PDB file of N, CA, C and O in Angstrom:
ATOM      1  N   MET A   1       0.846  -1.163   0.000  1.00  0.00           N
ATOM      2  CA  MET A   1       0.000   0.000   0.000  1.00  0.00           C
ATOM      3  C   MET A   1       0.900   1.237   0.000  1.00  0.00           C
ATOM      4  O   MET A   1       1.935   1.261   0.665  1.00  0.00           O
ATOM      5  N   THR A   2       0.508   2.226  -0.726  1.00  0.00           N
ATOM      6  CA  THR A   2       1.282   3.455  -0.810  1.00  0.00           C
ATOM      7  C   THR A   2       0.507   4.592  -0.162  1.00  0.00           C
ATOM      8  O   THR A   2      -0.700   4.738  -0.353  1.00  0.00           O
ATOM      9  N   LEU A   3       1.233   5.393   0.607  1.00  0.00           N
ATOM     10  CA  LEU A   3       0.648   6.553   1.256  1.00  0.00           C
ATOM     11  C   LEU A   3       1.618   7.700   1.089  1.00  0.00           C
ATOM     12  O   LEU A   3       2.794   7.587   1.437  1.00  0.00           O
ATOM     13  N   ASP A   4       1.130   8.797   0.559  1.00  0.00           N
ATOM     14  CA  ASP A   4       1.967   9.990   0.432  1.00  0.00           C
ATOM     15  C   ASP A   4       1.779  10.834   1.678  1.00  0.00           C
ATOM     16  O   ASP A   4       0.657  11.192   2.036  1.00  0.00           O
ATOM     17  N   LEU A   5       2.886  11.150   2.333  1.00  0.00           N
ATOM     18  CA  LEU A   5       2.847  11.954   3.552  1.00  0.00           C
ATOM     19  C   LEU A   5       3.461  13.315   3.296  1.00  0.00           C
ATOM     20  O   LEU A   5       4.437  13.450   2.558  1.00  0.00           O
ATOM     21  N   LYS A   6       2.877  14.307   3.912  1.00  0.00           N
ATOM     22  CA  LYS A   6       3.462  15.635   3.881  1.00  0.00           C
ATOM     23  C   LYS A   6       3.702  16.017   5.334  1.00  0.00           C
ATOM     24  O   LYS A   6       2.766  16.071   6.133  1.00  0.00           O
ATOM     25  N   LEU A   7       4.958  16.282   5.674  1.00  0.00           N
ATOM     26  CA  LEU A   7       5.311  16.634   7.035  1.00  0.00           C
ATOM     27  C   LEU A   7       5.710  18.095   7.109  1.00  0.00           C
ATOM     28  O   LEU A   7       6.384  18.614   6.220  1.00  0.00           O
ATOM     29  N   ASP A   8       5.296  18.737   8.153  1.00  0.00           N
ATOM     30  CA  ASP A   8       5.688  20.115   8.414  1.00  0.00           C
ATOM     31  C   ASP A   8       6.621  20.073   9.615  1.00  0.00           C
ATOM     32  O   ASP A   8       6.171  20.033  10.760  1.00  0.00           O
ATOM     33  N   LEU A   9       7.918  20.082   9.348  1.00  0.00           N
ATOM     34  CA  LEU A   9       8.924  19.952  10.397  1.00  0.00           C
ATOM     35  C   LEU A   9       9.770  21.204  10.493  1.00  0.00           C
ATOM     36  O   LEU A   9       9.980  21.895   9.497  1.00  0.00           O
ATOM     37  N   PRO A  10      10.255  21.497  11.681  1.00  0.00           N
ATOM     38  CA  PRO A  10      11.245  22.578  11.793  1.00  0.00           C
ATOM     39  C   PRO A  10      12.470  22.186  10.962  1.00  0.00           C
ATOM     40  O   PRO A  10      12.800  21.005  10.847  1.00  0.00           O
ATOM     41  N   GLU A  11      13.128  23.172  10.397  1.00  0.00           N
ATOM     42  CA  GLU A  11      14.253  22.921   9.498  1.00  0.00           C
ATOM     43  C   GLU A  11      15.344  22.078  10.167  1.00  0.00           C
ATOM     44  O   GLU A  11      15.891  21.167   9.547  1.00  0.00           O
ATOM     45  N   ASN A  12      15.658  22.381  11.426  1.00  0.00           N
ATOM     46  CA  ASN A  12      16.719  21.626  12.088  1.00  0.00           C
ATOM     47  C   ASN A  12      16.343  20.157  12.288  1.00  0.00           C
ATOM     48  O   ASN A  12      17.197  19.278  12.170  1.00  0.00           O
ATOM     49  N   VAL A  13      15.080  19.889  12.588  1.00  0.00           N
ATOM     50  CA  VAL A  13      14.621  18.508  12.743  1.00  0.00           C
ATOM     51  C   VAL A  13      14.679  17.799  11.394  1.00  0.00           C
ATOM     52  O   VAL A  13      15.114  16.651  11.312  1.00  0.00           O
ATOM     53  N   PHE A  14      14.242  18.482  10.336  1.00  0.00           N
ATOM     54  CA  PHE A  14      14.286  17.909   8.996  1.00  0.00           C
ATOM     55  C   PHE A  14      15.713  17.531   8.611  1.00  0.00           C
ATOM     56  O   PHE A  14      15.966  16.418   8.150  1.00  0.00           O
ATOM     57  N   LYS A  15      16.637  18.461   8.803  1.00  0.00           N
ATOM     58  CA  LYS A  15      18.023  18.208   8.414  1.00  0.00           C
ATOM     59  C   LYS A  15      18.614  17.041   9.193  1.00  0.00           C
ATOM     60  O   LYS A  15      19.264  16.166   8.621  1.00  0.00           O
ATOM     61  N   GLU A  16      18.386  17.035  10.492  1.00  0.00           N
ATOM     62  CA  GLU A  16      18.943  15.968  11.329  1.00  0.00           C
ATOM     63  C   GLU A  16      18.330  14.611  10.971  1.00  0.00           C
ATOM     64  O   GLU A  16      19.040  13.609  10.887  1.00  0.00           O
ATOM     65  N   ALA A  17      17.024  14.583  10.764  1.00  0.00           N
ATOM     66  CA  ALA A  17      16.352  13.334  10.399  1.00  0.00           C
ATOM     67  C   ALA A  17      16.824  12.837   9.037  1.00  0.00           C
ATOM     68  O   ALA A  17      17.037  11.640   8.846  1.00  0.00           O
ATOM     69  N   LYS A  18      16.985  13.749   8.103  1.00  0.00           N
ATOM     70  CA  LYS A  18      17.451  13.372   6.768  1.00  0.00           C
ATOM     71  C   LYS A  18      18.871  12.811   6.833  1.00  0.00           C
ATOM     72  O   LYS A  18      19.165  11.778   6.232  1.00  0.00           O
ATOM     73  N   GLU A  19      19.749  13.500   7.568  1.00  0.00           N
ATOM     74  CA  GLU A  19      21.132  13.031   7.703  1.00  0.00           C
ATOM     75  C   GLU A  19      21.197  11.665   8.388  1.00  0.00           C
ATOM     76  O   GLU A  19      22.086  10.865   8.096  1.00  0.00           O
ATOM     77  N   ALA A  20      20.272  11.402   9.283  1.00  0.00           N
ATOM     78  CA  ALA A  20      20.238  10.122   9.990  1.00  0.00           C
ATOM     79  C   ALA A  20      19.541   9.035   9.186  1.00  0.00           C
ATOM     80  O   ALA A  20      19.493   7.881   9.610  1.00  0.00           O
ATOM     81  N   GLY A  21      18.998   9.401   8.018  1.00  0.00           N
ATOM     82  CA  GLY A  21      18.310   8.420   7.177  1.00  0.00           C
ATOM     83  C   GLY A  21      16.909   8.076   7.643  1.00  0.00           C
ATOM     84  O   GLY A  21      16.328   7.085   7.200  1.00  0.00           O
ATOM     85  N   LEU A  22      16.362   8.893   8.537  1.00  0.00           N
ATOM     86  CA  LEU A  22      15.050   8.586   9.108  1.00  0.00           C
ATOM     87  C   LEU A  22      13.879   8.888   8.182  1.00  0.00           C
ATOM     88  O   LEU A  22      12.749   8.492   8.470  1.00  0.00           O
ATOM     89  N   LEU A  23      14.129   9.576   7.083  1.00  0.00           N
ATOM     90  CA  LEU A  23      13.037   9.941   6.176  1.00  0.00           C
ATOM     91  C   LEU A  23      12.890   8.959   5.016  1.00  0.00           C
ATOM     92  O   LEU A  23      12.077   9.179   4.118  1.00  0.00           O
ATOM     93  N   GLN A  24      13.661   7.890   5.030  1.00  0.00           N
ATOM     94  CA  GLN A  24      13.555   6.856   3.997  1.00  0.00           C
ATOM     95  C   GLN A  24      12.353   5.962   4.311  1.00  0.00           C
ATOM     96  O   GLN A  24      12.064   5.712   5.481  1.00  0.00           O
ATOM     97  N   PRO A  25      11.650   5.478   3.284  1.00  0.00           N
ATOM     98  CA  PRO A  25      10.461   4.654   3.525  1.00  0.00           C
ATOM     99  C   PRO A  25      10.705   3.473   4.469  1.00  0.00           C
ATOM    100  O   PRO A  25       9.885   3.215   5.349  1.00  0.00           O
ATOM    101  N   ALA A  26      11.804   2.762   4.303  1.00  0.00           N
ATOM    102  CA  ALA A  26      12.070   1.610   5.171  1.00  0.00           C
ATOM    103  C   ALA A  26      12.261   2.041   6.621  1.00  0.00           C
ATOM    104  O   ALA A  26      11.839   1.342   7.543  1.00  0.00           O
ATOM    105  N   GLU A  27      12.886   3.173   6.814  1.00  0.00           N
ATOM    106  CA  GLU A  27      13.128   3.657   8.172  1.00  0.00           C
ATOM    107  C   GLU A  27      11.835   4.159   8.804  1.00  0.00           C
ATOM    108  O   GLU A  27      11.603   3.938   9.993  1.00  0.00           O
ATOM    109  N   ILE A  28      10.999   4.824   8.033  1.00  0.00           N
ATOM    110  CA  ILE A  28       9.701   5.276   8.554  1.00  0.00           C
ATOM    111  C   ILE A  28       8.856   4.063   8.931  1.00  0.00           C
ATOM    112  O   ILE A  28       8.189   4.069   9.966  1.00  0.00           O
ATOM    113  N   GLU A  29       8.881   3.025   8.100  1.00  0.00           N
ATOM    114  CA  GLU A  29       8.149   1.792   8.419  1.00  0.00           C
ATOM    115  C   GLU A  29       8.663   1.196   9.730  1.00  0.00           C
ATOM    116  O   GLU A  29       7.872   0.787  10.580  1.00  0.00           O
ATOM    117  N   ARG A  30       9.986   1.146   9.893  1.00  0.00           N
ATOM    118  CA  ARG A  30      10.574   0.592  11.115  1.00  0.00           C
ATOM    119  C   ARG A  30      10.131   1.396  12.338  1.00  0.00           C
ATOM    120  O   ARG A  30       9.771   0.828  13.369  1.00  0.00           O
ATOM    121  N   LEU A  31      10.162   2.715  12.211  1.00  0.00           N
ATOM    122  CA  LEU A  31       9.753   3.573  13.324  1.00  0.00           C
ATOM    123  C   LEU A  31       8.275   3.368  13.684  1.00  0.00           C
ATOM    124  O   LEU A  31       7.912   3.321  14.860  1.00  0.00           O
ATOM    125  N   LEU A  32       7.439   3.246  12.662  1.00  0.00           N
ATOM    126  CA  LEU A  32       6.012   3.030  12.904  1.00  0.00           C
ATOM    127  C   LEU A  32       5.770   1.670  13.560  1.00  0.00           C
ATOM    128  O   LEU A  32       4.979   1.561  14.498  1.00  0.00           O
ATOM    129  N   ARG A  33       6.446   0.644  13.069  1.00  0.00           N
ATOM    130  CA  ARG A  33       6.297  -0.694  13.666  1.00  0.00           C
ATOM    131  C   ARG A  33       6.744  -0.685  15.133  1.00  0.00           C
ATOM    132  O   ARG A  33       6.093  -1.277  15.993  1.00  0.00           O
ATOM    133  N   GLU A  34       7.851  -0.013  15.402  1.00  0.00           N
ATOM    134  CA  GLU A  34       8.376   0.102  16.760  1.00  0.00           C
ATOM    135  C   GLU A  34       7.365   0.787  17.679  1.00  0.00           C
ATOM    136  O   GLU A  34       7.126   0.342  18.801  1.00  0.00           O
ATOM    137  N   GLU A  35       6.784   1.862  17.190  1.00  0.00           N
ATOM    138  CA  GLU A  35       5.801   2.599  17.988  1.00  0.00           C
ATOM    139  C   GLU A  35       4.538   1.772  18.214  1.00  0.00           C
ATOM    140  O   GLU A  35       3.983   1.772  19.313  1.00  0.00           O
ATOM    141  N   LEU A  36       4.085   1.071  17.183  1.00  0.00           N
ATOM    142  CA  LEU A  36       2.907   0.220  17.337  1.00  0.00           C
ATOM    143  C   LEU A  36       3.160  -0.873  18.370  1.00  0.00           C
ATOM    144  O   LEU A  36       2.290  -1.169  19.188  1.00  0.00           O
ATOM    145  N   ARG A  37       4.340  -1.468  18.335  1.00  0.00           N
ATOM    146  CA  ARG A  37       4.708  -2.503  19.308  1.00  0.00           C
ATOM    147  C   ARG A  37       4.748  -1.911  20.715  1.00  0.00           C
ATOM    148  O   ARG A  37       4.243  -2.518  21.659  1.00  0.00           O
ATOM    149  N   ARG A  38       5.344  -0.734  20.858  1.00  0.00           N
ATOM    150  CA  ARG A  38       5.434  -0.080  22.158  1.00  0.00           C
ATOM    151  C   ARG A  38       4.044   0.183  22.736  1.00  0.00           C
ATOM    152  O   ARG A  38       3.802  -0.007  23.928  1.00  0.00           O
ATOM    153  N   ARG A  39       3.144   0.621  21.867  1.00  0.00           N
ATOM    154  CA  ARG A  39       1.780   0.906  22.324  1.00  0.00           C
ATOM    155  C   ARG A  39       1.048  -0.370  22.748  1.00  0.00           C
ATOM    156  O   ARG A  39       0.302  -0.368  23.727  1.00  0.00           O
ATOM    157  N   ARG A  40       1.267  -1.467  21.998  1.00  0.00           N
ATOM    158  CA  ARG A  40       0.645  -2.739  22.382  1.00  0.00           C
ATOM    159  C   ARG A  40       1.158  -3.188  23.747  1.00  0.00           C
ATOM    160  O   ARG A  40       0.383  -3.655  24.581  1.00  0.00           O
ATOM    161  N   VAL A  41       2.453  -3.049  23.974  1.00  0.00           N
ATOM    162  CA  VAL A  41       3.036  -3.425  25.264  1.00  0.00           C
ATOM    163  C   VAL A  41       2.480  -2.537  26.369  1.00  0.00           C
ATOM    164  O   VAL A  41       2.133  -3.032  27.441  1.00  0.00           O
ATOM    165  N   ASP A  42       2.392  -1.239  26.125  1.00  0.00           N
ATOM    166  CA  ASP A  42       1.820  -0.318  27.116  1.00  0.00           C
ATOM    167  C   ASP A  42       0.385  -0.708  27.453  1.00  0.00           C
ATOM    168  O   ASP A  42      -0.019  -0.693  28.615  1.00  0.00           O
ATOM    169  N   GLU A  43      -0.377  -1.058  26.417  1.00  0.00           N
ATOM    170  CA  GLU A  43      -1.773  -1.457  26.622  1.00  0.00           C
ATOM    171  C   GLU A  43      -1.846  -2.743  27.438  1.00  0.00           C
ATOM    172  O   GLU A  43      -2.702  -2.887  28.311  1.00  0.00           O
ATOM    173  N   LEU A  44      -0.950  -3.667  27.149  1.00  0.00           N
ATOM    174  CA  LEU A  44      -0.920  -4.927  27.891  1.00  0.00           C
ATOM    175  C   LEU A  44      -0.655  -4.669  29.374  1.00  0.00           C
ATOM    176  O   LEU A  44      -1.342  -5.223  30.232  1.00  0.00           O
ATOM    177  N   PHE A  45       0.336  -3.832  29.676  1.00  0.00           N
ATOM    178  CA  PHE A  45       0.644  -3.534  31.070  1.00  0.00           C
ATOM    179  C   PHE A  45      -0.480  -2.748  31.749  1.00  0.00           C
ATOM    180  O   PHE A  45      -0.759  -2.965  32.928  1.00  0.00           O
ATOM    181  N   ALA A  46      -1.120  -1.847  31.025  1.00  0.00           N
ATOM    182  CA  ALA A  46      -2.248  -1.103  31.596  1.00  0.00           C
ATOM    183  C   ALA A  46      -3.388  -2.052  31.937  1.00  0.00           C
ATOM    184  O   ALA A  46      -4.024  -1.925  32.983  1.00  0.00           O
ATOM    185  N   THR A  47      -3.637  -2.997  31.052  1.00  0.00           N
ATOM    186  CA  THR A  47      -4.680  -3.992  31.307  1.00  0.00           C
ATOM    187  C   THR A  47      -4.306  -4.872  32.490  1.00  0.00           C
ATOM    188  O   THR A  47      -5.153  -5.185  33.327  1.00  0.00           O
ATOM    189  N   ALA A  48      -3.037  -5.271  32.563  1.00  0.00           N
ATOM    190  CA  ALA A  48      -2.582  -6.083  33.694  1.00  0.00           C
ATOM    191  C   ALA A  48      -2.754  -5.323  35.003  1.00  0.00           C
ATOM    192  O   ALA A  48      -3.148  -5.904  36.015  1.00  0.00           O
ATOM    193  N   ASP A  49      -2.460  -4.024  34.985  1.00  0.00           N
ATOM    194  CA  ASP A  49      -2.644  -3.209  36.193  1.00  0.00           C
ATOM    195  C   ASP A  49      -4.111  -3.148  36.603  1.00  0.00           C
ATOM    196  O   ASP A  49      -4.434  -3.232  37.788  1.00  0.00           O
ATOM    197  N   LYS A  50      -4.996  -3.003  35.621  1.00  0.00           N
ATOM    198  CA  LYS A  50      -6.437  -2.972  35.925  1.00  0.00           C
ATOM    199  C   LYS A  50      -6.889  -4.297  36.517  1.00  0.00           C
ATOM    200  O   LYS A  50      -7.658  -4.328  37.477  1.00  0.00           O
ATOM    201  N   LEU A  51      -6.404  -5.397  35.936  1.00  0.00           N
ATOM    202  CA  LEU A  51      -6.779  -6.718  36.448  1.00  0.00           C
ATOM    203  C   LEU A  51      -6.257  -6.929  37.863  1.00  0.00           C
ATOM    204  O   LEU A  51      -6.950  -7.499  38.706  1.00  0.00           O
ATOM    205  N   ALA A  52      -5.044  -6.474  38.121  1.00  0.00           N
ATOM    206  CA  ALA A  52      -4.459  -6.631  39.456  1.00  0.00           C
ATOM    207  C   ALA A  52      -5.232  -5.837  40.501  1.00  0.00           C
ATOM    208  O   ALA A  52      -5.263  -6.207  41.674  1.00  0.00           O
ATOM    209  N   ALA A  53      -5.855  -4.745  40.072  1.00  0.00           N
ATOM    210  CA  ALA A  53      -6.603  -3.895  41.000  1.00  0.00           C
ATOM    211  C   ALA A  53      -7.991  -4.455  41.323  1.00  0.00           C
ATOM    212  O   ALA A  53      -8.629  -4.031  42.286  1.00  0.00           O
ATOM    213  N   LEU A  54      -8.446  -5.401  40.519  1.00  0.00           N
ATOM    214  CA  LEU A  54      -9.771  -5.989  40.772  1.00  0.00           C
ATOM    215  C   LEU A  54      -9.723  -6.846  42.029  1.00  0.00           C
ATOM    216  O   LEU A  54      -8.741  -7.540  42.294  1.00  0.00           O
ATOM    217  N   GLU A  55     -10.779  -6.783  42.775  1.00  0.00           N
ATOM    218  CA  GLU A  55     -10.847  -7.596  43.988  1.00  0.00           C
ATOM    219  C   GLU A  55     -11.729  -8.808  43.725  1.00  0.00           C
ATOM    220  O   GLU A  55     -12.793  -8.961  44.325  1.00  0.00           O
ATOM    221  N   SER A  56     -11.276  -9.657  42.827  1.00  0.00           N
ATOM    222  CA  SER A  56     -12.012 -10.876  42.530  1.00  0.00           C
ATOM    223  C   SER A  56     -11.033 -12.039  42.596  1.00  0.00           C
ATOM    224  O   SER A  56      -9.823 -11.853  42.463  1.00  0.00           O
ATOM    225  N   PRO A  57     -11.557 -13.224  42.800  1.00  0.00           N
ATOM    226  CA  PRO A  57     -10.656 -14.374  42.899  1.00  0.00           C
ATOM    227  C   PRO A  57      -9.944 -14.613  41.559  1.00  0.00           C
ATOM    228  O   PRO A  57     -10.494 -14.309  40.501  1.00  0.00           O
ATOM    229  N   PRO A  58      -8.742 -15.147  41.609  1.00  0.00           N
ATOM    230  CA  PRO A  58      -8.023 -15.419  40.357  1.00  0.00           C
ATOM    231  C   PRO A  58      -8.765 -16.448  39.514  1.00  0.00           C
ATOM    232  O   PRO A  58      -9.508 -17.279  40.035  1.00  0.00           O
ATOM    233  N   LEU A  59      -8.553 -16.378  38.209  1.00  0.00           N
ATOM    234  CA  LEU A  59      -9.186 -17.329  37.305  1.00  0.00           C
ATOM    235  C   LEU A  59      -8.598 -18.718  37.503  1.00  0.00           C
ATOM    236  O   LEU A  59      -7.424 -18.882  37.835  1.00  0.00           O
ATOM    237  N   THR A  60      -9.448 -19.707  37.290  1.00  0.00           N
ATOM    238  CA  THR A  60      -8.940 -21.078  37.291  1.00  0.00           C
ATOM    239  C   THR A  60      -8.181 -21.290  35.987  1.00  0.00           C
ATOM    240  O   THR A  60      -8.276 -20.475  35.070  1.00  0.00           O
ATOM    241  N   GLU A  61      -7.443 -22.365  35.908  1.00  0.00           N
ATOM    242  CA  GLU A  61      -6.701 -22.645  34.678  1.00  0.00           C
ATOM    243  C   GLU A  61      -7.660 -22.796  33.490  1.00  0.00           C
ATOM    244  O   GLU A  61      -7.358 -22.342  32.387  1.00  0.00           O
ATOM    245  N   GLU A  62      -8.800 -23.427  33.715  1.00  0.00           N
ATOM    246  CA  GLU A  62      -9.784 -23.617  32.642  1.00  0.00           C
ATOM    247  C   GLU A  62     -10.368 -22.271  32.194  1.00  0.00           C
ATOM    248  O   GLU A  62     -10.541 -22.033  30.999  1.00  0.00           O
ATOM    249  N   GLU A  63     -10.669 -21.402  33.151  1.00  0.00           N
ATOM    250  CA  GLU A  63     -11.189 -20.076  32.812  1.00  0.00           C
ATOM    251  C   GLU A  63     -10.150 -19.269  32.043  1.00  0.00           C
ATOM    252  O   GLU A  63     -10.483 -18.570  31.086  1.00  0.00           O
ATOM    253  N   LEU A  64      -8.911 -19.366  32.458  1.00  0.00           N
ATOM    254  CA  LEU A  64      -7.832 -18.656  31.782  1.00  0.00           C
ATOM    255  C   LEU A  64      -7.677 -19.152  30.350  1.00  0.00           C
ATOM    256  O   LEU A  64      -7.539 -18.354  29.422  1.00  0.00           O
ATOM    257  N   GLU A  65      -7.700 -20.469  30.172  1.00  0.00           N
ATOM    258  CA  GLU A  65      -7.607 -21.053  28.821  1.00  0.00           C
ATOM    259  C   GLU A  65      -8.756 -20.566  27.941  1.00  0.00           C
ATOM    260  O   GLU A  65      -8.549 -20.256  26.768  1.00  0.00           O
ATOM    261  N   ALA A  66      -9.959 -20.498  28.495  1.00  0.00           N
ATOM    262  CA  ALA A  66     -11.129 -20.035  27.734  1.00  0.00           C
ATOM    263  C   ALA A  66     -10.972 -18.571  27.344  1.00  0.00           C
ATOM    264  O   ALA A  66     -11.310 -18.188  26.224  1.00  0.00           O
ATOM    265  N   GLU A  67     -10.463 -17.750  28.259  1.00  0.00           N
ATOM    266  CA  GLU A  67     -10.240 -16.327  27.957  1.00  0.00           C
ATOM    267  C   GLU A  67      -9.198 -16.157  26.854  1.00  0.00           C
ATOM    268  O   GLU A  67      -9.369 -15.333  25.956  1.00  0.00           O
ATOM    269  N   ILE A  68      -8.135 -16.925  26.922  1.00  0.00           N
ATOM    270  CA  ILE A  68      -7.085 -16.856  25.898  1.00  0.00           C
ATOM    271  C   ILE A  68      -7.646 -17.276  24.549  1.00  0.00           C
ATOM    272  O   ILE A  68      -7.382 -16.624  23.539  1.00  0.00           O
ATOM    273  N   ALA A  69      -8.412 -18.352  24.521  1.00  0.00           N
ATOM    274  CA  ALA A  69      -8.999 -18.819  23.266  1.00  0.00           C
ATOM    275  C   ALA A  69      -9.952 -17.771  22.689  1.00  0.00           C
ATOM    276  O   ALA A  69      -9.953 -17.536  21.481  1.00  0.00           O
ATOM    277  N   ALA A  70     -10.758 -17.142  23.539  1.00  0.00           N
ATOM    278  CA  ALA A  70     -11.690 -16.104  23.073  1.00  0.00           C
ATOM    279  C   ALA A  70     -10.930 -14.903  22.530  1.00  0.00           C
ATOM    280  O   ALA A  70     -11.317 -14.342  21.505  1.00  0.00           O
ATOM    281  N   ALA A  71      -9.860 -14.502  23.195  1.00  0.00           N
ATOM    282  CA  ALA A  71      -9.065 -13.358  22.720  1.00  0.00           C
ATOM    283  C   ALA A  71      -8.415 -13.672  21.390  1.00  0.00           C
ATOM    284  O   ALA A  71      -8.394 -12.829  20.493  1.00  0.00           O
ATOM    285  N   ARG A  72      -7.882 -14.879  21.251  1.00  0.00           N
ATOM    286  CA  ARG A  72      -7.267 -15.267  19.974  1.00  0.00           C
ATOM    287  C   ARG A  72      -8.287 -15.298  18.847  1.00  0.00           C
ATOM    288  O   ARG A  72      -7.998 -14.886  17.724  1.00  0.00           O
ATOM    289  N   GLU A  73      -9.480 -15.789  19.153  1.00  0.00           N
ATOM    290  CA  GLU A  73     -10.532 -15.841  18.143  1.00  0.00           C
ATOM    291  C   GLU A  73     -10.944 -14.437  17.718  1.00  0.00           C
ATOM    292  O   GLU A  73     -11.132 -14.171  16.530  1.00  0.00           O
ATOM    293  N   ALA A  74     -11.083 -13.540  18.691  1.00  0.00           N
ATOM    294  CA  ALA A  74     -11.457 -12.167  18.392  1.00  0.00           C
ATOM    295  C   ALA A  74     -10.359 -11.483  17.589  1.00  0.00           C
ATOM    296  O   ALA A  74     -10.649 -10.702  16.683  1.00  0.00           O
ATOM    297  N   ARG A  75      -9.121 -11.764  17.910  1.00  0.00           N
ATOM    298  CA  ARG A  75      -7.982 -11.152  17.201  1.00  0.00           C
ATOM    299  C   ARG A  75      -7.899 -11.648  15.755  1.00  0.00           C
ATOM    300  O   ARG A  75      -7.519 -10.902  14.854  1.00  0.00           O
ATOM    301  N   ALA A  76      -8.260 -12.917  15.548  1.00  0.00           N
ATOM    302  CA  ALA A  76      -8.212 -13.509  14.213  1.00  0.00           C
ATOM    303  C   ALA A  76      -9.245 -12.884  13.282  1.00  0.00           C
ATOM    304  O   ALA A  76      -9.071 -12.878  12.063  1.00  0.00           O
ATOM    305  N   ARG A  77     -10.316 -12.360  13.862  1.00  0.00           N
ATOM    306  CA  ARG A  77     -11.364 -11.723  13.047  1.00  0.00           C
ATOM    307  C   ARG A  77     -10.932 -10.392  12.677  1.00  0.00           C
ATOM    308  O   ARG A  77     -11.660  -9.676  11.990  1.00  0.00           O
TER     309      ARG A  77
END
């Protein structure tokens, strides 16, 4: 898929990013993938914190397996 981006950057940021090779398509893709991964990890830890704060009994192994299977099924869709 192709997407044309127009960025409005301060000149010094543009020059430094260009010299570092950060404005190349492969590098922009790498940066985006890195950020997406970071956000998924942040979301995972935020969810874990919410679960830890709940005052309910821990899930049984069977309940945990069912939750994992449901999450995988939802993710596959």
